[in-house]
Structure formats: C-alpha cells, structure tokens
C-alpha positions in Angstrom: 0.6 -40.3 80.2 -1.8 -43.2 79.8 -3.6 -42.2 83.0 -4.1 -38.7 81.7 -5.5 -39.9 78.4 -7.8 -42.4 80.2 -9.0 -39.6 82.5 -9.7 -37.2 79.7 -11.6 -40.0 77.7 -13.6 -40.9 80.8 -14.7 -37.3 81.4 -15.6 -36.9 77.8 -17.6 -40.1 77.7 -19.4 -39.2 81.0 -20.2 -35.7 79.6 -21.6 -37.1 76.4 -23.7 -39.6 78.4 -25.1 -36.9 80.6 -26.0 -34.7 77.6 -27.8 -37.7 76.0 -29.6 -38.5 79.2 -30.8 -34.9 79.7 -32.0 -34.6 76.1 -34.1 -37.8 76.6 -35.6 -36.5 79.9 -36.3 -33.1 78.4 -37.9 -34.5 75.3 -40.2 -36.8 77.4 -41.2 -33.9 79.6 -42.3 -31.7 76.7 -43.7 -34.4 74.4 -47.2 -32.9 74.7 -45.9 -29.4 74.0 -44.0 -30.4 70.8 -47.0 -32.3 69.4 -49.2 -29.3 70.0 -46.9 -26.8 68.3 -46.4 -28.9 65.2 -50.0 -28.7 64.2 -49.4 -25.8 61.7 -52.7 -24.2 62.7 -53.1 -20.5 61.7 -55.5 -19.0 64.1 -58.2 -16.7 62.6 -61.1 -17.0 65.1 -61.3 -17.7 68.8 -61.5 -21.5 69.1 -64.4 -23.1 71.1 -62.3 -24.1 74.1 -62.9 -24.1 77.8 -60.3 -23.6 80.4 -60.3 -24.3 84.1 -60.8 -21.2 86.2 -57.9 -20.8 88.6 -60.0 -19.2 91.4 -62.9 -21.6 91.6 -61.7 -24.5 89.5 -64.9 -24.4 87.3 -65.0 -24.6 83.6 -64.5 -21.2 81.9 -65.8 -20.2 78.5 -64.6 -16.7 77.5 -67.6 -15.4 75.5 -70.3 -16.9 77.7 -68.8 -15.2 80.7 -68.5 -11.7 79.1 -72.1 -10.5 78.7 -70.9 -7.1 77.4 -69.2 -8.7 74.4 -66.0 -6.8 74.9 -62.8 -7.5 73.0 -60.6 -10.3 74.4 -57.0 -9.8 75.6 -55.8 -13.3 76.0 -52.3 -13.6 77.5 -50.3 -16.9 77.9 -47.7 -16.7 80.7 -46.1 -18.8 83.5 -44.4 -18.1 86.8 -41.3 -19.9 85.7 -40.9 -17.6 82.6 -38.6 -14.7 83.4 -39.9 -12.4 80.7 -43.5 -13.1 81.8 -42.6 -12.2 85.3 -40.8 -9.0 84.3 -43.8 -7.7 82.1 -46.5 -8.6 84.6 -46.5 -5.2 86.5 -46.8 -3.4 83.1 -49.8 -5.6 82.2 -51.5 -4.6 85.5 -50.9 -1.0 84.7 -52.3 -1.4 81.2 -55.3 -3.3 82.6 -56.1 -0.4 85.0 -55.8 2.3 82.3 -58.5 3.9 80.2 -57.2 2.2 77.1 -58.3 -1.2 78.3 -61.9 -0.4 79.3 -63.3 -2.3 76.3 -61.3 -5.4 76.9 -61.9 -8.6 78.9 -58.5 -9.6 80.2 -57.8 -13.4 80.5 -54.4 -14.7 81.6 -53.6 -18.3 80.8 -51.1 -19.8 83.3 -49.2 -22.5 81.3 -47.8 -25.7 82.8 -47.7 -24.2 86.3 -48.4 -25.4 89.8 -51.4 -23.7 91.6 -49.3 -23.0 94.7 -46.7 -21.1 92.7 -49.4 -19.2 90.8 -51.1 -18.2 94.0 -47.8 -17.0 95.5 -46.9 -15.0 92.4 -50.4 -13.4 92.2 -50.2 -12.2 95.8 -47.7 -9.5 94.6 -50.5 -8.0 92.5 -53.6 -7.2 94.6 -55.0 -4.9 91.8 -55.2 -7.7 89.4 -58.7 -7.9 87.9 -58.0 -10.3 85.0 -59.5 -13.7 84.9 -56.8 -16.4 85.5 -57.3 -19.7 83.8 -55.1 -22.8 83.7 -53.5 -24.8 80.9 -51.6 -27.3 83.0 -50.5 -29.8 80.4 -50.1 -27.6 77.3 -53.5 -29.0 76.4 -54.9 -25.8 74.9 -51.8 -24.3 73.4 -52.3 -26.2 70.2 -55.6 -24.4 69.5 -53.7 -21.1 69.7 -50.4 -22.1 68.2 -48.5 -20.9 71.3 -44.9 -22.2 71.3 -43.1 -19.6 73.4 -44.0 -17.4 76.3 -45.2 -14.8 76.9 -47.7 -14.7 74.0 -50.7 -12.4 73.7 -53.8 -12.5 71.4 -56.3 -9.8 70.8 -59.7 -10.8 69.6 -62.5 -8.5 68.6 -66.0 -8.9 70.0 -66.9 -11.3 67.3 -64.0 -13.6 68.2 -61.8 -12.8 65.2 -58.1 -12.3 66.0 -56.7 -9.0 65.0 -53.3 -8.9 66.7 -50.8 -11.4 68.1 -47.7 -10.5 70.1 -44.9 -12.9 70.9 -42.4 -12.1 73.6 -42.5 -9.5 76.4 -43.8 -6.1 75.6 -43.7 -2.6 77.2 -47.3 -2.7 78.0 -47.3 0.4 80.2 -46.4 2.5 77.1 -48.5 0.5 74.8 -51.4 2.2 72.9 -52.0 -0.1 70.0 -55.0 -1.8 71.5 
C-alpha cells in the first residue's frame, strides 16, 4: 500500500515538474513575441518598416518597390502554422484572379527557417507574391500581430482599411 502511494506521488511530482519546466522553456522561447504583442498599438497607417527579402536577402520597403502605388495585401504566415498551410493554395488562386490586379501581394514569413520556407514554396510555382522575413518577431509589434495567419489590406496611401485574423476562404473571397 505504501509503495503504491509513493509511486503515485512520485509520478505526480514528476508530472508537475515537467509542466513547470516546459512552461519556462516556452516562455523564454517566445519572450520577444510576448513583448511585441503587449504594445497595445492600434494600426491605422502602414508603418515605416523594412523587411528582409527572402529571395535576395536585400532590404525591402513596400512602397518604394511598388512604383504603381497599388493597394497592399500584407499576409503574415508560417510553414509551421497548420491554418496558414491550409489556406495557401486559396491565396494563390486569389492572387491570380482578376480581383487582385490592383494589389501588391507581400507574404511575411514569421519565425521560420529559410530551408523550410523554400521547401514549402516549391509546392506553388505560380506564386508571384513578394516573400519577406520576420525571423524574430521583430516586426510583428508594428502590426499588432499575435496569431497566424493574419492579413492586412492597405490602400495606396498606406491607410489600413481591413484586417483579417485567422484562415479565410480566399478562393471565394470578393471583399477586396
């Protein structure tokens, strides 16, 4: 009887210890993320930020690159995000439709490894969007992104007019 109680208490103590350990490891891993999402910023205009272009590793400024001053479709995603992966084919379909001809599509890969991004993107040879990196949650605070996927629509003057959180049915989406 005492052995059974000792065994149950041992398992309980080890389980609690493991939970505490994992919570410490997880909080350290996402320390930058939490500090960026607690800023309380309400985004109204496109912030003056530069991302690293995934293809050529150069600095990328959205409005300097788009000479036609199109609207901006800014989409935060990651290869490790299940809903992001599921909606990606629908985004490609939207991007190649007539609805999107007035938009500049920029996909922000969040906290992802370049090799994984490259492998993921090989599935989509028709992808024409600009891919930029946010490898350390560095830019998410400017946009108030705290879950993925998240999409912002900016007009040609840089003013936000729509924000979508979570996966969408982009292939049937006409609210652009």
